[in-house]
N, C-alpha and C positions, 0 to 999 in steps of 0.2 A: 213384211215386218214394218211395224210402225216407225216413223222417222225419228221419234224421240226415244225409242227403246234402247238402241246401242249406247247413246250418251248416258242414259240412266245407269245401264250396267257398268259402264266405265267409272262413273262417279261412285257407285256402291262398292265396286272392286277396290278403288283407291282408298275409300274410307276404311274398308276392312284391313287393307295392308297397313295403313297408318295406325289404325287401332291396335293391330297386332304388334307393330313396332313400339308403340307407346306402352303397351302392356309389358313388353320385354324390358324397356327402359325403366319402368316402374319396378320391375322385379329385381334388377341389379344396376342401379345407375353408376356404380363404381366398377362394373365388371371389366371394362377395358382401360381403366385409369392406372397410369404408372406414376407414382410420386417422384419428385426430383431426388437426385442422389443426396444422401445425408452429408452433412458437413461435420468436420472434426479433425483431430490430429491423424496423421498417417503413419507415425512412428511412436513407439513407446516401449515400456519394459513391463515385465510380469509384476503382478501384485500392486500396481498403482492404478488409481481410479481416473478415468478419462471421461470427458463430456462429449456427447454427440448430439447433433440437432437435426430434426426433421421438420419440414414445412410442406403441408399438403392442402389441397382445396377440394371441396365436394362440388360436383357439377351442378347440384341444386342448392348450394349454399348451406347445407345442413351441417350440424356439428359432427365431429368425427373423433374416434379413438385411434391411438398409435400403438404399434408393437414393433420392437426391434429384433432383428436376428443378428447374433453375435459371432457365428461362424465356427465355434469349436466343434459342434456336432449338429446333426439334423434337428435336434430338439432344443438347441441353445437359443432360446428366445426370452424376451422380457415379458412381464405381465402387461396387459393392456392398460393404457392410460385412462384417465377419466375423459368424459366428453369435452372436447375443446372446440371453440368456434372455428369454422372453416378459414384456412389461411393463417392460423396461429402457429408460431414456431414452438416446438416442444423439445426439451432437452432430457436425454436419458444418460445415466452414468453407468460405467461398467469397468471391471478389471478382469484380467485373465490370470489364472493360476499357472504355475510353472508346467511346461509341457514341451514335447518335441516339436509341436506345431509352432511356426513363427509367423504365419500369415493368416489373417482372418478377414473374410468378406463380410462387411457390415451393411445391412440394408433394412428397410422397414416397409410396412404396409399400414393401411388404415381401414377402418370400418365405421359405418354410421350406426344410428340408434336402432335400425332394423337389422343389424348384423350383416349388411351387405359389405362384401370384401372387395378391396382393390387388388391389383396385382402387386408384386414386390417391386420396390425401386431397384434401379441398378446399384451395384455394390461400390462402397468405398473400401479400398484394401488397406488394412491396418497391419503394419509389420512390426514384430517384436525385435528389438535390438538386444542381442545377447552379450555384447562386449562393452556395454556402457559402464562408466565409472562415475560415481557421485562427485559433486564438487568437494574440494578440500575444505577442511574446517576453517571457517572465516577467522580473520584477525579479531582481536578484542575491539568492540565498537569504539569509535573515536568521537568524543564530544565533551561537553562540560561536566565537571564533577560536583558542581554546586549550582543552586538556583533557588527561586522562590515560587510559591504556588501560583497557579493560573497564568503562567508564562510559558510560551512555546519555546522548546529547545530542539535543535537539530543534531542528529547523530548520523555517523557515516559507517558503512560496512564495505568490506573488500575481501574477495577470495578469487580463486581461479578454478577452472574446470579442466580435468585431464584430457577430455575429448574436445575442448574448445567450444563447448556448447554455451549458449546464452544462459544467464543466471538471473533468478529472482531471489529476493531476500524478504525475510520477515523478522520483526523485532519483538522480543518479550520484554516488556517495560518494567517488570518487577512489582507492579501494582495490581496484578491480576489481569491485565489487559495484554493481548497479543495482537499485533497489527495484521492487516491483510498482506498478501504477497505484493511486492512492488512490481512495476513493469519489468520487462527483461532488459538486462544489461549485458554487454559483451564481457566475456571472461577477462578478469583483470581490471575492469572499470569500477570506479567507486560509486556506490549507491548511497542515497541519503533519505532520511525520513524524520519527521518532527513529532514531538509528543508534549502534552501538557499534563502536569501533575496537579491535582486538586487538594491534596493533603500533604502536610509536612511529614518528613521522615527520610530514611536512607533507603534507596532503591537500587537494585542490581539488574543491569540491562545486558541482554545477550542477543545474538543474532544467528539465524540459520539460513542456509542457501539451498536452492532447488534448481536443478538444470531443466532444460526445455523438455526433457522426457519425464520429469517428475521425480528423479532420484534426489534424495535428501542428504545433506551434509550433517555432520555433528553440530551441536550448538557450540558457539564460541565461548571463550572465557568471559567472565562478567566484568562490566564497568560499573562502579558504584557512583551514585549521585545523591547528594544530600540536599533535600528541599526544605526550606524554612517557610514559615507562614508570612514573614515579611523580612526586609533587610535590617537585621540588627547589627549593632557594633561587633558582637562576637557570638558565633555559634560553634560549639565544640562537640564533635561527634566521636564516640568511642565504639569500635567494633572489635570482635575477637573471634577465635575459633570455637570448637565444641568444648574444649577443656582449657582452663577450669570453667565449670558451669556458671559461676557467679563472680563477675568482676563488677565493681561499683565505681561510678564517676563521682568525684567530690570537688567542691569549689568553696574556698573561704574568701569572703568579701571584705573590703576595707571597713565595713560597719560591724565586723565581727559576727556576721551570719555564716553559718555552715550549711551549705546546700548539698543535700545527698538524699538517699532513699527515705529517710525518716523525716526529712524537712525539705520538701521539694521547692520551696520558695515561691516567688510571684514575679511576674514581668511588669505589671501595671503599677505596683507600689513597691516600697522598700521590701527586699533588697534589690529589686529589678534584675533578678537572676533566678533561673528556674531549671529544674530537671524534669524531663518529660516522662520517662518510664524507668522502672527498675527491672531489668531483664535478669532472671535467675536461672535460665535454662541454656545459656551459651549463645554466642554469636552477637548479641546486641541487636540494633544499636541503642545506645543511651546518649541523649543530647542534653548538654547544659547550654543555655542561652543567656547572654547578658544583654538586656534591652536598653540599659542606660548606665554609663560608666560613672563612678564616684572617685574622687581623689583617694589615693592610697594603693595598696597592693592586693591584687587577686592572686590566689594560689590554686592551681589545678593539679589533682593527683588521681590515680587509679588504685583502688584497693582490691587485693585478692581476698574476697570474703569467704568463699568455700569452694570445694571441689578439688579434684586431683590436678596434677601438673603445677606449673608456676607461671607467673606473668611473662618470664623470659621465653617460654615455649608456647605461649598462648596464641600467637599470631595476632596480638593486639595491635591496633592502629588508632592513633588519635589524629584527627584532622581539624584544623582551626580555620574557620571562615570569618574573614573580616569584611563587614558590609556585604555579605553574600558571596565573597570571592575567596576561594581556597588560597591561603597564604602560608600555612605551615602544615607539615605532616611529620608525625613522630612515631617511631617504633621503639620497643623496649630495649634497653642496653643488653647486649649478649654477655653478661657477666653473672656471677653467682647471685641468685635471687632467693632470699629466705622465703619459706612458705608463709602465705598470708601477710606478705609485706605490702608496703605502699610503693607505687611508682610515681615519684614526684616529677611531673612533666615540665611545668613552666610557671612563670609569674607574669602578670600583666600590670603595668603601671596605669592606674585608673585616670591619672591626670593627662597623660600623653597618648595612651593606647599602645605604647611600645610593649612588645612581648620579649621576655628573656628566657631562653631555654635553660632548664635545670637538668632533667633527664637522668635521675639517679634513683636507686632503690634505698628505702629507709624502713626500719622496723617500727618507727613511730610516725604518726600523722604530721603533716606539715603545719597543721593548725589544731586548735582545741576540738575535742570530740567528747560526746556523751557515750561512754562505753556501756552504760546501762541499757541503751536502746538496742533491741535485737529484732531480727526479722521474724 
């Protein structure tokens, strides 16, 4: 045999073996790949959505799709994700319906653009807690009841969890905005969050709690805050309940101006007193603002214009803000109140700024009115 024949055979044989192995690798480069264990919570409750994350890599650096197995039955899998770059973390969300099963093995696998599949990852065991209780209804938020636009104000929340779980909070600010959930606090610890209002008005703030398993409390009772466009000498806020449907705020100024729904006044010129809105469907608020005081007496009253019930049973509240700070709160006298009467609330001395409570009912207006003007 030629002396070079055996080495040539060995070289050719090695090449064939390597070629065969290369073809096998090209056929399924993910065939022996086991992705890392998914990350996420290990405890929860039925009907709450939880987030789980997987992070896998492709041996050749190719993009991959993810699929999760949720463990309720053999076919309980997610849809495949879109193609993601190798090494990118992907989050899937899932909830479990009420069942006798309380433990679920969660795992995932990946495939590449050629549909080559990996093996399943090892499982993360998720356990359903069946005796969990939601946090108690939070206390009414604690914070300021007045302020000005474009200023940040801080509000606090507090509740406890019957199971001693950690608690997160979120605030509904009353302006259409609801906060994200806070970080977790120990049961019974006070949480705080700040908010800025960009428009004047009266807003009602409430708070909700969530335990570490995702169980939600009821919303708290509401805290009212009145926001003005700037710090004026006086801002007077009127709110009430559903009935009567139409209460009206009135102010008589020392210059004999009558500020009300038919004559809303002005802040930049005489009478330096203005009504913002006329609410005719209940609740309010209606604000009268005095931007500049004049010597003489200001008279403030509330008129029952229309609707069932009386001022005495209307749940009406008048709040007076002096230079942006709440200084007086009035509620109607709990005495006989004629239908469609006036609630004469207080006087202000324009020279000194001193307020004198009156707080009586009267069948006639405290100042002159034009009875010919109707809504």
